N, C-alpha and C positions, 0 to 999 in steps of 0.2 A: 141484432137483438135475438133473432132465431138461434143463431150460433151460441149466444150466451145462455139461453134457456136450455138448449140441447146439452151444453156443457154441464149445467146444473143437474140435469137428469143423470148424466154419466157419473158425476161426482157423488150424487146421493145414492145411487145403486152401488157404486164401488165401496162406500163406507160400510154398508150392511154386509156385503160379501167379505170384506176384510175383517169385520168384527166376527163373523162366523168362523173365519179361518183362524184368527188369533186365539179365539176361545177354545178351539179344538186341540190346542197344544199346551203343554205344561209351561207355566211361567218360569223364567230363568232366574236372574238375580232379584233380590227383594227391593231394589231401588226404584222400580217402576219403569225407568227408561233403560232398556236393555238393548244395546246395539246388536247382540247376537240374535235377538228376536227376529230381526228381518231375515236372517239366514234360515231360521227354522220355518218361518211362515212361507218362505218361497217354495217349500215342498208341498204346500196346500194349493190345490187347483183353484179353489175359490179366491184365494189371495191373488193368484196370477190373473184370474179373470177380472178381479177388481183393479189390478194394475193396468190391464189392457183398457178398461173403461176410463181410468185416470188419464192414460196417454191420449185417448181419443178426446176426452174432455179438455185436456190441456191444449191440444191443437185447435179445437173449436174456440177456446178461450182466447188464444192468441189472435185468431181471426177477428173475434169480437172486439178485442182491445185495440186493434188497428183501425176500427171503423166507428166506434161509439165511445163516449166518455167512460172513465173508470167507474164512476158512481153508478152508471147504468148497468155495467157488467157486474158490479158488486151486489146490486139489488137483485139481479137475476140469479146470482149464485146463492143468495139467501134461500131461494126455492129448493136448494139441495137438501135442506133439513126437512122440508115437507115431503120430498121424494124418499128420504131416508125413513121417515115415519111410516109412510104408506107401505113401502117394501118390507120394513121390519115387522109389520103386522102379519106377514105371510111367513117370512123366514125365521123370525124370532118369537112368533106366536104371542104377540102382544095386541091387545085391543085398544083402539082409539075411542076416546069419549066424544060426546057431542061437542064439548068445548074445544077439543083438539082438532076435530074436523073444521070447526069454525075458524081456528087459527090458520089452518091451511088455506081456507078461502080468503082470509085477511091478507096472507102473503101474496096470493095471486092478485088481489085487488091492488095492493101496493105496487106490484110489478107492472100492472097495467098503467098506473098513473106515471111511473117513471118512464115507461116506454113512450107514452104520449108526449112527455115533457123533454125527453132527451134531445139535445142539440148536437152540434158538431164536436168532434174530438178536438182537444186543444192542439194548437200548432207549436207550442213551446217544446224545445228539445230537452230541457232540464240542465241545470248547472253541474259543473264538476263537483261542487260541494254536496249537492243532492246525491250524486252517484256514490261518493265516499260515505255519506251518512247512511245510505241504503246498505252498503257493505257492513258498516258498524252495526246496524240493526240486525242483520242476518247472524252475526256472531253473538249478539245479545240473546237471540232466540235460543241458541244452544245452552246458554247459561240459565235461561228461564226453565228449560227442560230439566236441567240438572237439579234445580230447586223443586220444581213441581213434581218430579218423580218420587219424592220422599213424602208427599202429602197423603192423607187418608184417601181412600178410593174415590169418594164422591168429589171432593175438592180437586183431587189429582186429575180426574177426567176433564173437569172444567178448565183447569190451568193448562194442562197439556194440549187440550183442544184449542184454547186461546193462543198458545204458543205456535201451534200448527197453523192457525189462521193468520197470525202475523207472518209466518214463513211464506204462505201462499200469497199474502198481500205484498210481500217483498217481490215475489215473482211477477205479480201484476204490474207493479211500478217498473221493475227492471225491463220488462218487455217493451215498455214505452221509451226507456232510456237507451236502448240498444238500436242505433240507427243504421249500422252496417254489419253485415255478416261476414265480411272479409276477415280472414284468420288474424292478421296483424292487428286490426282495429278491435276485434273481439277480445284478444288477449290484453290489450292496453286499456280496456274499459272496465272500471271497477264494478259496473252493474252486471257484467257477465259473471263475476265471482259471487256477487250478491245473489244472483239467480240460482247458481249451483248450490251454494251453502244454504240459502233460505229454503229452496225446494227440497233438498236432501234432509235438512233438519225437520221440515214440516212433516215429511213422510214418517220419519222416525218417531216424532212426538205423537202423531195421530195414531200410528200403529200401537204404541204403548198405551195410549189413552183408551183405545177400543178393546184392549184385551180384558181388562177387569172392571172398567167403569161403565156408566150408562152411555149407550150409543148416542141418544139424542142430546144428553148433556154435553158430551164431547163435541158433537157437531154444532151445538149452540155456541160454544166457545169459538169453534172454527169460523162460524158465520160472523160473529162479532169482530174477530181479528182480521178477516179478509175483506171486510166491507168498509168499516168506518174510516180507519187511518188511510188506506189507499185512496178512498174517495176524496178525502180532504187534500191529499197530495195532488191529485188530479186537478181539482178546482183551483187550489191556491198557487201551485208551482208549475202546472203543465197547461193551464188555460182551458180546461174543460168547461163547456157552456151548456145552457139549456136553450130551448126555443124561446123566442121573444115573448116576454110577458108570462112565461110558464115556470119561472124559477120556483115559485111557491109550490106548484104541483109536484115538481121533482123532489123538493125537500119533504113534502108531506108523504109522497109515495115511498120514498126511501125509508122514512121513519116508520110508516105503517108496515112495510115489508120486513124490516128488521125486528119490529115489535112482535109481529106474528110469528117470526122464526124463533124468537126467544121464548114466546109463550109455549112453543112446542118442547122446550127444555123440560117442562113438567111431565111430558110424555114418559110414563113409568120406567122403572129400571129394567134393563134387559136381563134375561136369565144368565147366571154366572156359572152354572154347571156346564162343563164341556159336553156332556152327553145330550144336553138340550139343543145343541146347535150342530151336531154332526149329521 
């Protein structure tokens, strides 16, 4: 659980650094999802710093996923929005209201409940059908990005953030479905390709969402996508469990954490002028 929370801190800080970097460069195509954007932002040191934090967060997330249920990791990752909000107050010069600080406390309370209720990681390995379904979902995420990139800025940030969340959710489940790191078995496992496509698509969609939309709105979509669906997969198909008699506390804590994270989506619009974030 400590690794999951540390991962959330890394991801939350990375989101703000990447938002600052993407807003410091001129937008490319008008479609919203611009593959060339990734090449341009790689020249920004803040984006590289964000990538380094994402890498560290991913390693910590893998460690967490190998020891506790997906729903517990997902609830912990919901805290990334709280981290984003706090750091954005310094780097993007936005003030948090009393209600928004309350939402941060609510997220932390929900995480505490999930942590107390979390049981053993499920022992099921996952069927071949689930692995192929995961690969199909990763491809669908790219299609969602193509549609979402043409929406108005506010809806665009939410939809692209949601697509990015689905992509990172695919990564969470894929980690559990990869049992061997031997090259031959990795190449034969559809979950490997789902991880690569889902993770790569998630980075592209999130980077595009952060360039012109609200950072908290994009991250709220991210939280929704990477918590609810993967948690259900973990419980239904991979056998994730809670401690005896504490299933209700896990459900309540998960709901409270996600609700608090979504409340922070109200956290105002980030400045859109590049001069404000250089």
